[in-house]
C-alpha positions as CSV (number, residue, x, y, z in Angstrom):
1,M,49.5,20.4,26.4
2,V,47.0,20.2,23.6
3,A,49.2,22.5,21.6
4,T,52.3,20.4,22.2
5,A,50.5,17.3,21.1
6,A,49.3,19.1,17.9
7,V,52.8,20.2,17.1
8,L,54.2,16.6,17.6
9,V,51.4,15.2,15.3
10,L,51.9,17.9,12.6
11,S,55.8,17.4,12.7
12,G,55.2,13.6,12.3
13,C,52.8,14.3,9.4
14,S,55.4,16.6,7.8
15,E,58.0,13.9,7.9
16,A,55.5,11.4,6.5
17,V,54.7,13.7,3.6
18,Q,58.4,14.4,2.8
19,R,58.8,10.6,2.4
20,G,55.6,10.2,0.5
21,W,54.2,8.1,3.4
22,L,56.8,5.4,2.6
23,P,58.3,3.4,5.5
24,G,61.6,4.7,7.0
25,H,63.1,7.0,9.5
26,S,63.7,10.8,9.5
27,D,67.2,10.6,11.3
28,Q,68.9,8.3,8.7
29,E,68.1,6.2,5.6
30,V,67.8,2.5,6.3
31,T,69.9,1.4,3.3
32,D,72.0,2.9,0.5
33,H,69.0,2.6,-1.8
34,T,66.0,3.9,0.2
35,G,66.8,7.6,-0.5
36,R,66.8,6.9,-4.2
37,V,63.5,5.2,-4.0
38,V,61.9,7.9,-1.9
39,S,63.1,10.6,-4.3
40,L,61.7,8.8,-7.4
41,W,58.4,8.1,-5.6
42,V,57.9,11.7,-4.3
43,G,59.0,13.2,-7.5
44,S,56.6,11.1,-9.5
45,W,53.7,12.2,-7.2
46,I,54.7,15.8,-7.5
47,A,54.7,15.6,-11.2
48,A,51.4,13.7,-11.3
49,L,49.7,16.3,-9.0
50,I,51.0,19.2,-11.1
51,V,49.6,17.5,-14.2
52,G,46.4,16.7,-12.5
53,A,46.0,20.3,-11.2
54,I,46.5,21.8,-14.7
55,T,44.2,19.2,-16.4
56,W,41.4,19.8,-13.9
57,G,42.0,23.6,-14.0
58,L,41.6,23.6,-17.8
59,I,38.5,21.4,-17.6
60,L,36.8,23.7,-15.1
61,W,38.0,26.8,-17.0
62,C,36.3,25.4,-20.1
63,V,33.2,24.5,-18.3
64,A,32.9,28.0,-16.8
65,V,33.9,30.0,-19.9
66,Y,32.2,28.0,-22.6
67,R,29.1,27.0,-20.8
68,K,25.8,27.5,-22.5
69,R,24.3,30.8,-21.6
70,K,20.6,31.6,-21.0
71,D,18.6,32.3,-24.2
72,D,21.6,31.2,-26.3
73,D,20.1,28.7,-28.9
74,T,23.0,28.9,-31.3
75,L,24.7,25.6,-32.1
76,P,28.4,25.8,-31.4
77,V,31.0,25.1,-34.2
78,Q,31.2,21.3,-34.4
79,L,34.6,21.0,-36.2
80,R,37.6,23.2,-35.7
81,Y,41.4,22.7,-36.2
82,H,44.1,24.1,-34.1
83,V,47.3,22.6,-35.4
84,P,49.7,24.1,-32.8
85,L,47.4,22.9,-29.9
86,E,47.1,19.4,-31.4
87,V,50.8,19.1,-31.8
88,M,51.3,20.0,-28.2
89,Y,48.7,17.4,-27.3
90,I,51.0,14.8,-29.0
91,L,54.4,16.1,-28.0
92,L,53.8,17.0,-24.3
93,P,52.7,13.5,-23.2
94,I,55.6,12.0,-25.1
95,I,58.0,14.3,-23.2
96,M,56.4,13.6,-19.9
97,V,56.5,9.8,-20.4
98,G,60.1,10.1,-21.6
99,V,61.1,12.0,-18.4
100,L,59.4,9.6,-16.2
101,F,61.0,6.6,-18.1
102,Y,64.5,8.2,-17.8
103,Y,64.4,8.6,-14.0
104,T,62.7,5.2,-13.4
105,N,65.1,3.4,-15.6
106,R,68.1,5.1,-14.0
107,D,67.1,4.2,-10.6
108,T,65.9,0.7,-11.4
109,T,69.3,0.1,-13.0
110,A,71.0,1.2,-9.8
111,L,68.7,-0.9,-7.6
112,T,69.3,-4.1,-9.7
113,D,73.0,-3.7,-10.2
114,T,75.0,-6.6,-8.8
115,S,78.4,-5.8,-10.4
116,A,80.0,-4.7,-7.2
117,E,82.0,-7.1,-5.1
118,P,79.8,-7.9,-2.0
119,D,81.2,-8.0,1.6
120,V,78.6,-10.5,2.7
121,N,76.8,-13.3,0.8
122,I,73.5,-14.7,2.1
123,Q,71.3,-17.2,0.4
124,V,67.6,-16.8,1.3
125,I,65.3,-19.8,0.8
126,G,61.5,-19.3,0.9
127,K,59.3,-22.2,1.8
128,Q,55.7,-22.7,3.0
129,W,55.6,-20.9,5.3
130,S,58.9,-19.7,6.7
131,W,62.5,-18.9,5.7
132,D,66.0,-20.4,5.7
133,F,69.1,-18.3,5.7
134,N,72.4,-19.6,4.6
135,Y,75.3,-17.3,5.6
136,L,77.6,-18.5,2.7
137,D,80.8,-16.8,3.8
138,E,80.5,-18.1,7.4
139,D,79.3,-21.6,6.3
140,V,76.5,-21.4,8.9
141,Y,72.7,-21.3,8.6
142,E,69.5,-20.2,10.4
143,T,66.2,-21.9,9.8
144,G,62.5,-21.2,10.5
145,Q,60.1,-24.2,11.0
146,H,57.4,-25.0,8.6
147,A,53.8,-24.6,9.7
148,Q,52.2,-27.9,10.7
149,D,48.6,-29.0,11.2
150,I,47.4,-26.1,9.1
151,G,44.3,-24.3,10.6
152,S,44.2,-26.2,13.9
153,D,46.4,-24.1,16.1
154,A,48.1,-20.8,15.2
155,S,50.8,-21.6,17.9
156,V,52.4,-24.3,15.8
157,L,53.6,-21.9,13.2
158,G,56.9,-21.6,15.0
159,D,59.0,-18.6,16.0
160,Q,59.9,-15.9,13.5
161,V,63.5,-16.4,12.4
162,T,65.9,-13.4,12.5
163,L,68.1,-12.4,9.6
164,Y,71.3,-10.7,10.8
165,L,73.0,-8.1,8.7
166,P,76.2,-6.1,9.5
167,V,75.8,-2.4,9.2
168,N,77.6,-0.5,6.3
169,E,78.6,-3.8,4.6
170,R,77.4,-4.6,1.1
171,V,75.2,-7.7,1.2
172,E,74.3,-9.8,-1.8
173,F,71.2,-11.8,-1.4
174,T,70.7,-15.0,-3.4
175,L,67.0,-15.8,-3.5
176,D,65.6,-19.4,-4.0
177,S,62.3,-21.0,-3.4
178,R,61.8,-24.6,-2.2
179,D,58.2,-25.0,-3.3
180,V,56.1,-22.3,-4.7
181,I,56.6,-18.6,-5.7
182,H,57.4,-16.3,-2.8
183,S,58.6,-12.8,-2.5
184,F,61.3,-11.5,-0.2
185,W,60.3,-8.2,1.2
186,I,61.7,-6.0,3.9
187,P,59.3,-3.0,3.8
188,E,61.6,-0.5,5.3
189,F,64.3,-1.4,2.8
190,L,61.8,-0.3,0.0
191,Y,62.6,-3.2,-2.1
192,K,61.3,-6.7,-2.8
193,L,62.1,-9.5,-5.2
194,D,60.3,-12.6,-6.2
195,M,61.6,-16.1,-5.4
196,I,60.6,-18.5,-8.2
197,P,61.1,-22.3,-8.0
198,G,63.9,-23.3,-10.4
199,R,65.2,-19.8,-10.8
200,T,67.7,-17.8,-8.7
201,N,67.3,-14.1,-8.3
202,T,70.0,-11.8,-6.7
203,F,70.3,-8.2,-5.5
204,Q,72.7,-6.2,-3.4
205,V,72.0,-3.6,-0.7
206,T,74.0,-2.0,2.1
207,P,72.2,-1.5,5.4
208,T,73.1,1.9,6.8
209,R,71.1,2.2,9.9
210,E,71.2,-0.3,12.9
211,G,68.0,-1.5,14.2
212,F,65.3,-4.2,14.0
213,Y,63.0,-4.4,11.0
214,A,60.1,-6.6,10.0
215,G,60.2,-8.8,7.0
216,K,57.5,-10.8,5.2
217,C,56.5,-12.7,2.0
218,A,54.8,-10.4,-0.5
219,E,53.4,-13.1,-2.8
220,L,50.3,-15.1,-2.0
221,C,51.8,-18.5,-1.5
222,G,49.2,-20.6,0.3
223,E,47.0,-20.8,3.3
224,E,49.4,-19.5,5.9
225,H,50.9,-16.8,3.7
226,S,50.1,-14.1,6.2
227,S,52.2,-15.9,8.8
228,M,55.3,-16.1,6.6
229,L,57.2,-13.5,8.6
230,F,60.8,-12.9,9.7
231,N,62.8,-10.3,11.7
232,V,65.9,-8.4,10.4
233,A,68.5,-7.2,12.8
234,V,71.0,-4.8,11.3
235,V,73.9,-4.8,13.9
236,S,77.5,-3.9,14.3
237,Q,80.2,-6.1,12.8
238,E,81.1,-7.4,16.3
239,E,77.5,-8.4,17.0
240,Y,77.2,-10.0,13.6
241,D,80.4,-12.0,14.1
242,A,79.2,-13.1,17.5
243,H,75.9,-14.3,16.1
244,M,77.8,-16.3,13.5
245,E,79.8,-18.0,16.3
246,E,76.5,-18.7,18.1
247,L,75.1,-20.6,15.1
248,R,78.4,-22.4,14.8
249,D,78.2,-23.4,18.5
250,R,74.7,-24.8,17.9
251,G,76.1,-27.1,15.3
252,Q,74.2,-25.2,12.5
253,T,77.2,-25.5,10.0
254,G,77.0,-26.0,6.3
255,A,74.1,-24.8,4.2
256,L,70.4,-26.0,3.9
257,G,69.5,-27.3,0.4
258,L,66.5,-26.8,-1.9
259,E,65.0,-30.3,-1.4
260,Y,61.3,-30.0,-1.1
261,S,59.7,-31.1,2.2
262,R,56.8,-29.5,4.0
263,Q,57.8,-31.2,7.2
264,Q,61.5,-30.4,6.8
265,D,63.9,-32.7,8.7
266,L,67.1,-30.5,9.3
267,N,69.3,-33.5,9.4
268,D,68.2,-34.6,5.9
269,V,68.7,-31.2,4.2
270,A,71.7,-29.8,5.9
271,K,74.8,-30.1,3.8
272,G,78.4,-29.9,4.7
273,E,78.0,-30.6,8.5
274,D,80.6,-32.7,10.2
């Protein structure tokens, strides 16, 4: 029994090591970008460990070989040139940084590319301290409630809202903030992007694995920043469509605006409702 437990633990550690301890799942990547991020992350660490091992090895080798011996009172040579070695000291770091830059730029360009035609358009609005989701194609919205009476009772923070995404559909997120700087982050998507008042940011991603994931704000945005959480449900197209109909049946049609209000009245900010 102990051996079985050890095998399970070690197999879990092996999977964690292969992903560089990044969030995710061994059975399938969560989005079309997570594999790229994991590859860049793990590759960078492998390169860094190799460079570190060589550097420390050379340092220890020099310490051992050129250490001062007993009864050796001779002063070592204080000035010595070795042109090939000095050229290597210059060129090798340039090559290393160049390789890292190439792969980082390649992957960053792919992650931020929004030229493809999205299947789904969702506007995410950050606010102290919750989220609004406008499903632009369906003309419906979901909203989380602002925290009230800050510090008096944690229960008034409201329920965490859930963002629904259809699996294997390209989603374009339009990110806006209603008050201060926030950051839209779904850890298992391995990507986050700031939400800056007066500026709109966008990115695209295709969820490829059904399941429920946690989301949060990754930018310190005030007293209840740690409670600015949301859920993400990656579901089938049928479930997604059913949820859109559910929002429509609740009367949550139109789109929520960017008007600032800590105690937001949905009737004042909802636009396009009948």
